[in-house]
C-alpha positions as CSV (number, residue, x, y, z in Angstrom):
1,X,88.0,125.5,137.6
2,X,86.9,125.1,134.0
3,X,84.2,123.6,131.8
4,X,84.4,120.3,129.9
5,X,82.0,118.9,127.3
6,X,80.7,115.4,126.8
7,X,78.4,114.0,124.1
8,X,75.8,111.3,124.8
9,X,76.4,108.8,122.0
10,X,72.8,107.6,122.0
11,X,71.1,111.0,121.9
12,X,73.8,113.1,120.3
13,X,73.3,115.8,123.0
14,X,76.4,117.5,124.3
15,X,76.4,118.4,128.0
16,X,78.6,120.9,129.8
17,X,80.1,120.2,133.2
18,X,81.8,122.4,135.7
19,X,85.2,120.8,136.4
20,X,87.2,121.5,139.5
21,X,90.6,119.9,139.8
22,X,92.2,119.0,143.2
23,X,95.1,116.9,144.5
24,X,94.3,113.6,146.1
25,X,96.9,113.1,148.8
26,X,96.1,109.4,149.4
27,X,96.2,108.4,145.7
28,X,99.0,110.9,144.9
29,X,97.3,112.1,141.7
30,X,95.1,114.9,140.3
31,X,91.4,114.3,140.6
32,X,88.3,116.3,139.7
33,X,84.8,117.1,140.9
34,X,82.2,117.7,138.2
35,X,78.8,119.4,138.3
36,X,76.3,119.4,135.4
37,X,75.7,122.9,134.1
38,X,73.3,122.1,131.2
39,X,73.2,121.0,127.6
40,X,75.0,122.8,124.7
41,X,72.9,124.3,121.9
42,X,74.3,122.8,118.7
43,X,73.6,125.9,116.6
44,X,74.9,128.7,118.9
45,X,77.3,126.8,121.1
46,X,75.7,128.4,124.2
47,X,75.0,126.4,127.4
48,X,71.3,126.0,128.3
49,X,71.2,125.6,132.1
50,X,69.5,122.7,133.8
51,X,66.6,123.6,136.1
52,X,68.6,123.1,139.3
53,X,71.6,125.1,138.1
54,X,69.4,127.9,136.6
55,X,67.4,128.1,139.9
56,X,70.6,128.3,142.0
57,X,72.1,130.9,139.7
58,X,69.0,133.1,139.7
59,X,68.9,132.8,143.5
60,X,72.5,133.9,143.9
61,X,72.1,136.7,141.4
62,X,68.9,138.0,143.0
63,X,70.5,138.1,146.4
64,X,73.8,139.6,145.5
65,X,73.5,141.6,142.3
66,X,71.3,144.7,141.7
67,X,70.1,145.5,138.2
68,X,71.9,148.2,136.3
69,X,75.5,149.1,135.9
70,X,78.0,148.7,138.8
71,X,78.7,152.0,140.4
72,X,82.3,153.2,140.7
73,X,83.2,153.4,144.4
74,X,86.8,154.7,144.2
75,X,89.1,157.0,142.3
76,X,91.5,155.0,140.1
77,X,94.0,156.0,137.4
78,X,95.2,153.0,135.2
79,X,97.4,152.5,132.2
80,X,95.1,151.6,129.3
81,X,96.8,152.1,125.8
82,X,98.6,148.8,125.3
83,X,95.9,146.5,126.8
84,X,93.3,148.4,124.6
85,X,95.5,147.5,121.6
86,X,95.3,143.8,122.5
87,X,91.6,144.1,123.1
88,X,91.1,145.3,119.5
89,X,93.5,142.7,118.1
90,X,91.5,140.0,120.0
91,X,88.3,141.2,118.3
92,X,89.7,141.4,114.8
93,X,91.4,138.0,114.9
94,X,88.5,136.3,116.6
95,X,90.7,135.3,119.6
96,X,88.2,136.7,122.1
97,X,85.2,135.1,120.4
98,X,86.9,131.7,120.1
99,X,88.3,131.8,123.7
100,X,84.9,132.7,125.1
101,X,83.3,129.8,123.2
102,X,85.9,127.3,124.4
103,X,86.5,128.7,127.9
104,X,83.4,130.7,128.9
105,X,84.3,131.0,132.5
106,X,88.0,131.6,132.2
107,X,88.6,133.4,128.9
108,X,89.1,136.8,130.5
109,X,91.7,135.4,132.9
110,X,93.5,133.7,130.0
111,X,93.6,137.0,128.1
112,X,94.8,139.0,131.2
113,X,97.7,136.7,131.8
114,X,98.6,136.7,128.1
115,X,98.7,140.6,128.2
116,X,100.9,140.5,131.2
117,X,103.3,138.0,129.7
118,X,103.8,140.4,126.7
119,X,104.0,143.7,128.6
120,X,106.1,142.5,131.5
121,X,108.9,140.9,129.6
122,X,110.6,137.9,131.3
123,X,108.7,138.4,134.6
124,X,107.2,135.5,136.6
125,X,103.6,135.3,137.6
126,X,104.4,136.5,141.0
127,X,104.5,140.0,139.6
128,X,101.0,139.9,138.2
129,X,99.5,141.3,141.4
130,X,101.6,144.5,141.1
131,X,101.0,144.8,137.3
132,X,97.2,144.4,137.4
133,X,96.9,147.3,140.0
134,X,98.2,149.7,137.4
135,X,96.5,148.4,134.2
136,X,93.1,148.0,132.8
137,X,92.8,144.3,131.7
138,X,89.9,141.9,130.7
139,X,89.6,140.1,134.0
140,X,89.9,143.3,136.0
141,X,90.9,141.6,139.2
142,X,94.0,140.0,140.8
143,X,95.0,136.5,139.9
144,X,97.2,135.2,142.7
145,X,99.7,132.5,142.2
146,X,97.3,129.7,143.4
147,X,94.5,130.9,141.2
148,X,96.8,131.0,138.1
149,X,97.9,127.4,138.9
150,X,94.3,126.3,139.1
151,X,93.6,128.1,135.8
152,X,96.5,126.3,134.1
153,X,95.3,122.9,135.4
154,X,91.7,123.6,134.2
155,X,92.7,124.0,130.5
156,X,91.8,120.6,129.1
157,X,92.7,119.0,125.8
158,X,89.2,119.0,124.4
159,X,88.7,122.8,124.7
160,X,92.3,123.5,123.5
161,X,91.7,121.5,120.3
162,X,88.3,123.3,119.8
163,X,90.2,126.6,119.9
164,X,92.8,125.4,117.4
165,X,90.0,124.2,115.1
166,X,88.2,127.6,115.3
167,X,91.4,129.6,114.7
168,X,92.6,127.4,111.9
169,X,89.3,127.6,110.0
170,X,89.6,131.4,110.0
171,X,92.7,131.1,107.7
172,X,92.5,127.7,106.1
173,X,93.3,127.6,102.3
174,X,94.5,131.2,102.4
175,X,98.2,130.6,102.9
176,X,101.0,128.0,103.4
177,X,101.5,126.8,106.9
178,X,105.1,126.6,108.2
179,X,105.8,123.8,110.7
180,X,108.8,123.4,112.9
181,X,109.9,122.2,116.3
182,X,112.0,123.5,119.2
183,X,113.2,122.3,122.6
184,X,112.3,123.7,126.0
185,X,114.5,122.7,128.9
186,X,113.1,121.7,132.2
187,X,114.4,121.1,135.7
188,X,111.4,118.9,136.6
189,X,111.9,115.2,137.3
190,X,108.1,114.5,137.5
191,X,107.0,115.4,133.9
192,X,106.6,112.3,131.8
193,X,107.6,113.9,128.5
194,X,110.8,115.5,129.8
195,X,113.6,113.4,128.2
196,X,117.2,113.8,127.2
197,X,117.4,114.7,123.5
198,X,119.4,116.7,121.0
199,X,118.8,120.4,120.5
200,X,120.5,123.2,118.6
201,X,121.8,124.9,121.7
202,X,123.5,121.6,123.0
203,X,121.8,122.2,126.4
204,X,122.5,119.4,128.7
205,X,119.2,119.7,130.6
206,X,116.4,117.2,129.9
207,X,113.8,118.8,127.6
208,X,110.4,118.7,126.0
209,X,109.9,119.4,122.3
210,X,107.3,121.9,121.1
211,X,105.9,121.9,117.5
212,X,104.5,125.2,116.2
213,X,102.4,125.9,113.1
214,X,102.4,129.4,111.6
215,X,100.7,131.0,108.6
216,X,103.4,132.1,106.2
217,X,101.5,135.2,105.0
218,X,99.6,136.2,108.2
219,X,102.6,135.5,110.4
220,X,100.2,134.1,113.0
221,X,100.5,130.9,114.9
222,X,97.3,128.8,115.4
223,X,98.5,125.3,116.5
224,X,101.1,123.8,118.7
225,X,101.8,120.4,120.1
226,X,103.9,119.2,123.0
227,X,106.2,116.3,122.3
228,X,108.6,114.1,124.4
229,X,112.1,115.5,124.4
230,X,113.6,112.5,122.6
231,X,111.2,112.7,119.6
232,X,113.0,113.7,116.4
233,X,111.5,116.0,113.8
234,X,111.1,113.3,111.1
235,X,108.7,111.3,113.4
236,X,106.2,114.1,113.9
237,X,104.5,114.3,110.5
238,X,102.3,111.2,110.8
239,X,100.8,112.6,114.0
240,X,100.4,116.1,112.5
241,X,98.4,114.6,109.6
242,X,96.2,112.7,112.1
243,X,95.5,115.9,114.1
244,X,94.7,117.8,110.9
245,X,92.1,115.2,110.2
246,X,90.7,115.5,113.7
247,X,90.4,119.2,113.4
248,X,88.8,119.0,110.0
249,X,91.7,120.7,108.2
250,X,91.5,119.8,104.5
251,X,93.5,121.1,101.5
252,X,96.3,122.3,103.8
253,X,99.4,123.7,102.2
254,X,102.5,123.1,104.4
255,X,106.1,124.2,104.5
256,X,108.7,121.9,106.1
257,X,112.3,122.1,106.9
258,X,114.6,119.4,105.6
259,X,114.8,117.8,109.0
260,X,111.2,116.6,108.4
261,X,112.1,115.0,105.1
262,X,111.8,111.2,104.6
263,X,110.3,109.1,101.9
264,X,107.6,107.9,104.2
265,X,106.7,111.4,105.2
266,X,106.4,112.6,101.5
267,X,104.3,109.5,100.7
268,X,102.1,110.3,103.7
269,X,101.6,113.9,102.4
270,X,100.6,112.5,99.0
271,X,98.3,110.0,100.6
272,X,96.5,112.8,102.6
273,X,96.3,115.1,99.5
274,X,98.3,117.8,101.2
275,X,100.1,120.4,99.2
276,X,103.7,120.7,100.4
277,X,107.1,122.4,100.0
278,X,109.9,120.7,101.8
279,X,113.7,121.1,102.1
280,X,115.7,118.1,100.9
281,X,119.3,117.0,101.3
282,X,121.6,117.1,98.3
283,X,123.1,113.7,99.3
284,X,119.9,111.8,98.1
285,X,120.6,109.8,95.0
286,X,117.8,111.1,92.9
287,X,118.8,114.7,93.7
288,X,122.5,114.1,93.1
289,X,121.6,112.7,89.7
290,X,119.5,115.7,88.6
291,X,122.0,118.2,90.1
292,X,124.9,116.8,88.1
293,X,122.8,117.1,84.9
294,X,121.8,120.7,85.7
295,X,124.9,122.0,87.5
296,X,126.2,124.0,84.5
297,X,122.8,125.3,83.4
298,X,121.9,126.3,87.0
299,X,124.6,129.0,87.0
300,X,123.6,130.7,83.8
301,X,122.6,134.4,83.9
302,X,119.1,133.5,82.5
303,X,118.4,131.5,85.7
304,X,119.6,134.4,88.0
305,X,117.1,136.3,90.1
306,X,118.9,139.5,91.3
307,X,116.3,140.1,94.0
308,X,117.4,137.0,95.8
309,X,121.0,137.0,94.6
310,X,120.3,133.3,93.7
311,X,120.2,131.1,90.6
312,X,117.3,128.7,90.4
313,X,115.7,126.1,88.1
314,X,112.8,123.6,88.3
315,X,112.8,120.0,87.0
316,X,109.6,118.0,87.0
317,X,110.3,114.4,88.3
318,X,108.3,111.3,89.0
319,X,108.0,110.5,92.7
320,X,108.1,106.8,93.4
321,X,104.9,106.6,95.6
322,X,104.3,103.7,98.0
323,X,101.3,103.1,100.2
324,X,101.1,100.2,102.6
325,X,97.7,98.6,103.0
326,X,97.8,96.6,106.3
327,X,94.2,95.5,105.9
328,X,95.1,93.8,102.6
329,X,98.6,93.0,103.4
330,X,100.1,94.6,100.2
331,X,101.7,97.8,99.1
332,X,100.5,100.1,96.3
333,X,103.3,101.3,94.1
334,X,102.8,104.2,91.6
335,X,104.3,107.5,90.5
336,X,103.2,111.0,91.4
337,X,104.2,114.3,89.8
338,X,106.7,116.3,91.8
339,X,108.8,119.4,91.2
340,X,112.5,119.4,92.2
341,X,113.7,123.0,92.7
342,X,117.5,123.5,92.6
343,X,119.3,126.7,93.7
344,X,122.8,128.1,93.8
345,X,123.8,131.2,95.9
346,X,127.4,132.5,95.7
347,X,127.2,134.2,99.1
348,X,126.0,131.0,100.6
349,X,128.9,129.2,98.9
350,X,131.4,131.5,100.7
351,X,129.6,131.1,104.0
352,X,129.3,127.3,103.6
353,X,133.1,127.1,103.1
354,X,133.9,129.4,106.0
355,X,131.5,127.5,108.3
356,X,132.8,124.1,107.2
357,X,136.4,125.2,107.7
358,X,135.5,126.3,111.3
359,X,133.6,123.0,111.9
360,X,136.4,120.8,110.6
361,X,138.9,122.7,112.8
362,X,136.8,122.0,115.8
363,X,136.5,118.3,114.9
364,X,140.3,118.1,114.4
365,X,141.0,119.7,117.8
366,X,138.5,117.5,119.6
367,X,140.2,114.4,118.2
368,X,143.7,115.7,119.0
369,X,142.7,116.6,122.6
370,X,140.5,113.5,123.1
371,X,137.4,115.5,123.8
372,X,134.8,114.1,121.4
373,X,131.3,115.6,121.5
374,X,128.4,113.2,121.3
375,X,126.5,115.4,118.8
376,X,129.4,115.3,116.4
377,X,129.9,111.5,116.6
378,X,129.4,110.6,112.9
379,X,131.3,113.5,111.5
380,X,134.6,112.6,113.3
381,X,134.7,109.3,111.4
382,X,133.3,110.8,108.2
383,X,136.1,113.4,107.8
384,X,139.1,112.0,109.7
385,X,141.0,108.8,110.4
386,X,142.6,108.5,113.8
387,X,145.5,106.2,114.6
388,X,147.4,105.8,117.8
389,X,150.6,104.0,118.6
390,X,152.8,103.9,121.8
391,X,155.7,105.5,120.0
392,X,154.2,108.1,117.7
393,X,151.1,108.9,119.8
394,X,147.8,110.0,118.3
395,X,147.7,110.9,114.6
396,X,144.7,112.5,112.9
397,X,144.5,112.4,109.1
398,X,141.9,114.2,107.0
399,X,139.7,112.2,104.6
400,X,140.1,114.5,101.6
401,X,137.7,112.7,99.3
402,X,134.9,113.3,101.8
403,X,135.9,116.9,102.1
404,X,136.0,117.4,98.3
405,X,132.5,116.0,98.0
406,X,131.2,118.4,100.7
407,X,133.0,121.4,99.0
408,X,131.5,120.4,95.6
409,X,128.0,121.4,97.0
410,X,128.9,124.7,98.7
411,X,126.2,127.2,97.9
412,X,123.7,124.7,96.5
413,X,120.4,123.7,98.1
414,X,117.1,122.0,97.0
415,X,113.4,122.0,97.6
416,X,110.7,119.5,96.7
417,X,107.0,120.4,96.0
418,X,103.9,118.8,94.5
419,X,102.4,122.2,93.7
420,X,105.0,125.1,93.2
421,X,107.0,124.9,90.0
422,X,108.4,128.4,89.9
423,X,111.8,128.3,91.8
424,X,111.6,131.8,93.1
425,X,108.0,131.6,94.2
426,X,109.0,128.4,96.1
427,X,112.1,130.2,97.6
428,X,110.0,133.1,98.8
429,X,107.5,130.7,100.5
430,X,110.2,128.6,102.0
431,X,112.1,131.6,103.4
432,X,108.8,132.6,105.2
433,X,109.2,129.6,107.5
434,X,111.7,131.8,109.4
435,X,108.6,133.2,111.1
436,X,108.5,130.0,113.1
437,X,112.1,130.5,114.3
438,X,111.1,134.0,115.3
439,X,108.1,132.6,117.1
440,X,110.2,130.3,119.1
441,X,112.5,133.2,120.0
442,X,109.5,135.2,121.2
443,X,108.2,132.3,123.2
444,X,111.5,131.5,124.9
445,X,112.9,134.9,125.4
446,X,110.2,137.5,125.7
447,X,107.5,135.2,127.2
448,X,110.0,133.6,129.6
449,X,109.6,130.0,128.4
450,X,113.3,129.0,128.0
451,X,113.1,127.0,131.3
452,X,109.7,125.5,132.2
453,X,109.4,125.7,136.0
454,X,106.2,123.7,136.6
455,X,105.7,120.5,138.7
456,X,102.7,118.9,137.0
457,X,101.6,117.9,133.5
458,X,98.3,119.8,133.9
459,X,100.1,123.0,134.9
460,X,102.6,122.6,132.0
461,X,99.8,122.1,129.5
462,X,97.8,125.1,130.7
463,X,100.8,127.4,130.9
464,X,101.9,126.5,127.4
465,X,98.4,127.3,126.1
466,X,98.3,130.7,127.7
467,X,101.8,131.4,126.4
468,X,100.6,130.4,123.0
469,X,97.7,132.9,123.2
470,X,100.2,135.6,124.1
471,X,102.3,134.5,121.1
472,X,99.4,135.2,118.7
473,X,99.0,138.8,120.0
474,X,102.8,139.3,119.9
475,X,103.2,137.9,116.4
476,X,100.4,140.1,115.1
477,X,102.1,143.2,116.4
478,X,105.5,142.3,115.1
479,X,104.1,141.4,111.6
480,X,102.2,144.8,111.5
481,X,105.4,146.6,112.6
482,X,107.4,144.9,109.9
483,X,104.8,145.6,107.2
484,X,104.6,149.3,108.2
485,X,108.4,149.7,108.4
486,X,108.2,150.6,112.1
487,X,111.3,148.7,113.1
488,X,113.3,151.5,111.5
489,X,112.3,153.8,114.4
490,X,110.9,151.6,117.1
491,X,111.7,148.5,119.0
492,X,108.8,146.2,120.0
493,X,109.2,147.2,123.7
494,X,109.5,150.9,122.8
495,X,106.3,150.8,120.8
496,X,104.3,149.0,123.5
497,X,105.7,151.4,126.2
498,X,104.7,154.4,124.0
499,X,101.1,153.1,123.9
500,X,101.0,151.8,127.5
501,X,101.3,155.2,129.1
502,X,97.9,156.3,127.8
503,X,95.7,156.5,131.0
504,X,92.1,155.9,131.9
505,X,90.8,157.8,134.9
506,X,87.8,156.5,136.8
507,X,85.9,158.6,139.4
508,X,82.7,158.0,141.4
509,X,79.7,159.9,139.8
510,X,81.9,161.0,136.9
511,X,82.5,157.8,135.1
512,X,85.6,157.2,132.9
513,X,87.9,159.9,131.4
514,X,90.4,159.0,128.7
515,X,93.8,160.5,129.0
516,X,95.6,162.4,126.3
517,X,96.3,160.5,123.0
518,X,99.1,162.1,121.1
519,X,99.4,162.4,117.3
520,X,102.3,160.0,117.4
521,X,100.3,157.4,119.3
522,X,97.4,157.8,116.9
523,X,99.7,157.1,114.0
524,X,101.0,154.0,115.7
525,X,97.5,152.6,116.3
526,X,96.6,153.2,112.6
527,X,99.9,151.5,111.5
528,X,98.9,148.5,113.6
529,X,95.5,148.3,112.0
530,X,93.6,149.6,115.1
531,X,91.4,152.6,115.6
532,X,92.7,154.8,118.5
533,X,90.8,154.7,121.7
534,X,88.0,157.1,122.4
535,X,85.2,157.3,125.0
C-alpha cells in the first residue's frame, strides 16, 4: 500500500490517492484500488484531507487512540547503537525528510529494511522478523515477508523520481557526478528487462543492467536506473540527459568511463551544456595524431607528477560538433573548445604488457584447442591467423604488426573534457569514479543483490529502491571511515558491530535507560560526524 499523486491539468491542483496493489487472477496481471486522501498543499507538500477521509480518520483515532504518550507495557532490552547512527545520518543527509515527503505512509518501513540489509550482511528478508525483535528501528514492528512484498510493489515511479530530484538538488553544482553501469543476474523468466548480455564476470545467466550516479566528492549515490540486460553503456547517455531534464538538473558535471564514449554522446553533452570528463580510446584518429606529436614531450621530467607516478599534458583541440535538427531536416556543424589530456604511467606500461601477454596466450590456446569464447570473437582475428589442412592440421600464426601497435601504447591513456585543462586535476577527478565500482560491490555483495530472486516487475523495482536507500547509508559510513583513516584499525562490519552492542532498556513506569557508551564508541561516533547517543 502506498500513495500516488495526480495533477488536474485544468485546475493545477495535485491530489493524493491511497493505492493498494493486488493480483487479478482472471486477467493475470497486477491491478490497484485507489482511494482519495486529499489535495496536496503546493507550498509545504503536505496532504490536506478531504472531508470524508478526515471524518473517518478522526472517528478511528477517537475510538482507538487515547491522548498522550503510549505507555510501555513490557520490559524490553534492544540493540540501539548502529540504528541510532543511521537515524542521525538520515537526518543530516535529508534522507528521512525526503523519504517522508515522497512516501509518507511507508518511509519508516523503507528505512527499517534498509538498516536490516546493512547490518545483516547477505541475509534474506526472512530473517527480518528475528532481527527486529533485538533492535530499535524506525518502524518498530515486524515486517513479514508478505508485507515486505506489498511494500516493494507500492513504490511507484513518480515518488521514486521525486526522491531522486530532492536528493540531487541537495548536492547539485557542488561536485562532479560519476556515472557507470553494472549487471545483475536473474533466474526469473517473467521479468521483461532480463536479457542475455555481456558482463565483466562472463556470467551465463540472463541479466538486467543497473546504472548508478555517485557524487565524486561526497561519495554518495543519488540516482539509479534499471536497464534491459542487452543495453550497452554507450546507448544510455541520451536517456540520462533526458532524465536530468525531467528532474530539473542543470549545470551538471559528469564523469564517464570510456565505454560511454561516442561522438554522438559527446555532441549530446555539448548540446545540453553539460560539463564532462570522459575516458577515450587511443585508437581514435584525432587522438593518435596528437599523441604522436606529443609522445616525446609527454615523458619529460617537467610533465611528471610524482604524487601520481604519472606524466601528463593537456592540448586544447577543436571538437567537430554536429547537431541534427529533424524539424528542419538539416544538421548544424560547428566547432567547440575541448581539452585532450594525455598521460603515461610506467607502472601501467609494465602491467599492460603483462596483462596483454596473458590475454594473447589465452587467445592462442583457445584457437589451438578449438574453444573460442564469444566475448573474445574480434580479438582472435585481430591478433592471429588460423589455417587448417588435412595433412598439417591447425596452424595459428600471430599477427605481429597488430601486436606491435598494441605494445606501442602500453602505459598511455587519454581523457577528454570541455572544462578541466589541468591534467592532474582531471586525473584526480577521473579516478574518483572508482566509488561507483565500490558502490556496485556494496550493492551486490553486502546487500545481497548479486542474484535478484523476485518474480514481478513491481517487486524488482521496489526492492532495488530500498537497496539503493541502504547504499546511501552504507556509502556515507565508508566515506567517513576512509576520510578518518579508520580502515587502518577497523573493518566496516567490525565498526558496525562495535556500535550495535549499545543497548536501550525499556521498562514500564521507568521509561528508557541507555546502556553504557564507551570512550572508544564515542570516538567512533565523532569520527563518523555523529553526536553519541544520550537520553
